[in-house]
C-alpha positions as CSV (number, residue, x, y, z in Angstrom):
1,M,-19.3,7.4,34.7
2,T,-17.7,9.1,38.2
3,L,-13.5,9.6,38.0
4,E,-13.0,8.7,42.0
5,A,-11.0,10.2,44.3
6,G,-7.8,8.4,44.3
7,L,-5.9,10.1,41.1
8,T,-3.2,8.5,40.1
9,T,0.0,10.7,38.8
10,E,3.2,7.7,39.5
11,T,6.3,8.1,37.2
12,G,6.1,4.8,36.0
13,D,4.8,4.7,32.2
14,P,4.0,3.0,29.5
15,Y,7.5,4.2,27.6
16,N,10.0,2.6,30.0
17,R,7.4,-0.4,30.1
18,L,7.7,-1.4,26.8
19,A,11.7,-0.8,26.6
20,M,13.7,-4.0,24.8
21,P,16.0,-5.4,26.3
22,V,19.3,-3.4,26.2
23,D,21.1,-7.0,25.0
24,D,18.9,-7.9,22.4
25,Q,20.8,-8.7,19.2
26,A,18.3,-7.2,16.9
27,I,17.9,-3.8,18.4
28,V,21.7,-3.9,19.6
29,G,22.0,-4.5,15.4
30,A,20.1,-1.6,14.7
31,I,21.2,1.1,16.4
32,R,24.5,0.2,15.6
33,R,23.5,0.4,11.8
34,Q,22.4,3.9,12.4
35,E,24.9,5.1,14.6
36,E,27.0,3.8,11.7
37,R,24.6,5.7,8.9
38,L,24.4,8.9,10.9
39,A,28.3,9.0,11.3
40,R,28.7,8.7,7.4
41,D,26.1,11.4,6.9
42,P,26.1,14.0,10.0
43,G,23.4,15.8,8.3
44,S,21.0,12.9,7.6
45,L,17.5,12.9,9.1
46,A,18.7,9.2,10.2
47,F,19.0,11.1,13.7
48,A,15.1,10.6,14.5
49,Q,15.2,6.7,13.8
50,L,18.5,6.2,16.5
51,A,16.9,8.4,18.5
52,D,13.4,6.2,18.3
53,L,16.2,3.3,19.2
54,Y,18.1,4.5,21.7
55,R,14.3,5.5,23.8
56,K,13.4,1.7,22.7
57,A,16.5,0.1,24.6
58,G,15.7,2.8,27.6
59,R,18.8,4.7,26.9
60,T,15.9,7.9,27.3
61,R,19.8,10.2,28.0
62,E,21.1,9.6,24.5
63,A,17.8,9.6,22.9
64,V,17.0,13.1,24.5
65,A,20.4,14.6,23.3
66,V,20.0,12.9,19.5
67,C,17.3,14.3,18.8
68,R,18.2,18.1,20.5
69,D,21.2,17.9,18.2
70,G,19.0,17.2,15.0
71,L,16.3,19.2,15.9
72,A,18.8,22.4,16.2
73,R,19.5,21.7,12.1
74,Y,15.8,20.5,11.7
75,P,13.5,22.2,14.0
76,Q,10.3,21.7,12.0
77,Y,10.8,17.7,11.9
78,T,7.8,17.3,14.1
79,T,8.3,13.2,13.8
80,A,11.6,14.1,15.9
81,R,10.0,16.3,18.1
82,L,7.3,13.2,19.0
83,I,10.2,11.0,19.6
84,L,11.9,13.5,21.6
85,A,8.7,14.0,23.7
86,K,8.0,10.3,24.0
87,A,11.4,10.4,25.6
88,L,11.7,12.9,28.1
89,A,8.7,11.8,29.2
90,G,10.4,8.1,30.0
91,D,12.9,9.7,31.7
92,G,10.1,11.6,33.9
93,Q,10.6,15.2,32.3
94,L,7.1,16.0,31.8
95,A,6.9,19.7,31.9
96,P,10.0,19.7,29.0
97,A,8.3,16.6,27.3
98,L,5.0,19.1,27.4
99,A,6.7,21.8,26.2
100,E,7.8,20.0,23.3
101,L,4.2,18.6,22.2
102,R,2.9,22.5,22.5
103,V,5.4,23.2,19.9
104,I,3.8,20.3,17.3
105,L,0.5,21.0,18.1
106,E,0.9,24.8,16.9
107,M,2.9,23.4,13.7
108,S,0.6,20.4,13.2
109,P,-2.7,21.3,15.5
110,R,-4.5,18.0,14.1
111,D,-1.7,15.3,15.2
112,V,-3.7,12.8,17.1
113,L,-0.9,10.7,18.5
114,C,0.7,13.7,20.0
115,H,-3.0,15.3,21.2
116,Q,-3.1,11.4,22.9
117,L,0.6,11.9,24.2
118,A,-0.2,15.5,25.8
119,A,-3.3,13.9,27.6
120,E,-1.2,11.3,29.4
121,V,1.9,13.5,30.1
122,L,-1.2,16.0,31.4
123,R,-2.9,13.5,33.4
124,R,0.8,12.6,34.8
125,L,1.0,16.3,35.9
126,G,-2.5,16.3,37.8
127,H,-4.4,18.7,35.1
128,I,-7.3,16.0,34.2
129,D,-8.9,18.7,32.5
130,E,-6.8,19.6,30.6
131,A,-5.8,16.4,29.7
132,V,-9.5,15.2,29.1
133,Q,-9.3,18.4,26.5
134,H,-6.5,16.6,24.4
135,L,-8.2,13.3,25.0
136,E,-11.8,14.9,23.7
137,T,-9.8,16.7,20.6
138,A,-8.1,13.4,19.9
139,A,-11.5,11.6,19.3
140,D,-12.9,14.3,17.1
141,L,-9.4,14.0,15.0
142,D,-9.9,10.1,14.8
143,P,-14.0,9.9,14.7
144,G,-12.8,6.1,12.9
145,R,-11.5,5.0,17.1
146,S,-15.1,4.1,17.8
147,P,-18.1,5.6,15.8
148,P,-20.4,6.8,16.4
149,D,-19.7,7.2,20.3
150,E,-19.3,11.0,22.1
151,F,-18.0,11.6,25.6
152,A,-18.2,14.9,27.8
153,L,-16.5,15.6,30.9
154,R,-18.8,17.4,33.4
155,G,-16.6,17.9,36.6
156,R,-16.3,14.1,38.3
157,E,-18.5,12.7,35.3
158,I,-17.9,11.8,32.3
159,Y,-21.0,11.1,29.9
160,L,-21.1,9.0,27.6
161,H,-23.1,8.5,24.3
162,L,-23.0,4.8,23.2
163,P,-25.6,4.5,20.2
164,N,-24.7,1.1,19.5
165,G,-24.2,-0.3,23.1
166,A,-21.7,-0.4,25.6
167,G,-20.6,-3.8,24.3
168,R,-19.3,-2.6,21.1
169,S,-17.6,0.7,22.3
170,K,-14.0,1.4,22.6
171,L,-14.9,4.3,25.3
172,T,-14.5,1.9,28.4
173,I,-14.1,2.1,31.6
174,D,-10.9,0.6,31.3
175,Y,-9.8,2.7,28.5
176,F,-10.7,6.3,30.3
177,E,-9.1,4.5,33.9
178,R,-6.0,4.1,31.6
179,V,-5.7,7.5,30.2
180,L,-7.1,9.7,33.0
181,G,-5.1,7.0,35.9
182,V,-7.8,7.3,37.6
183,R,-10.3,4.9,39.5
184,A,-13.7,5.7,38.1
185,T,-17.4,3.9,38.2
186,Q,-19.8,3.7,35.7
187,R,-23.2,3.2,35.7
188,N,-26.3,3.2,32.6
189,W,-28.5,6.5,32.8
190,N,-32.0,4.4,33.2
191,T,-29.9,3.3,36.3
192,L,-29.3,6.6,37.8
193,L,-33.2,7.7,37.0
194,K,-34.0,4.5,39.3
195,L,-31.9,5.6,42.0
196,L,-32.3,8.9,42.0
197,A,-36.0,8.1,42.1
198,L,-35.1,6.2,45.1
199,A,-33.5,8.9,46.8
200,R,-36.4,10.9,47.0
201,P,-38.5,11.5,49.5
């Protein structure tokens, strides 16, 4: 698979596209309940749930503020820090989001979701090689995602080993284009060998 030159680093991202309508009664009610719960017990871990609801409602600035306040009391609460990273990424604050993800990975180096989000943030920052490293780590830590498939990045090429065939693999061209934000073309090894033979004098 070859990554084409047109690298995409637009700020549109899945964290805002999945935001619920602010007037959705279900989320409005859930937010109100968590706000009341936190008001009754300001030291509660419920701040993370409230921040995540704010984030899903598109209220990213409030999500960030609630997370930072809660994490000042519970700095080891990695779930809340991941919510903070998602909120920052949703607000286009990519460097601060990456900084939070690095803190999580120092505490929990085997956090698959954190590696996946780090790959997305790094891709949007234009750091494709480092993004792929996190993607490979996530794949190693989550072998059930597409066993026994493997991939490796070499320059602008991704080499895939799909023992059960491409039709059964989750390592599709769409997957790599989405995660890495690039356009790609895909050829099997036999086709490449035939093209190479044709190109030789």
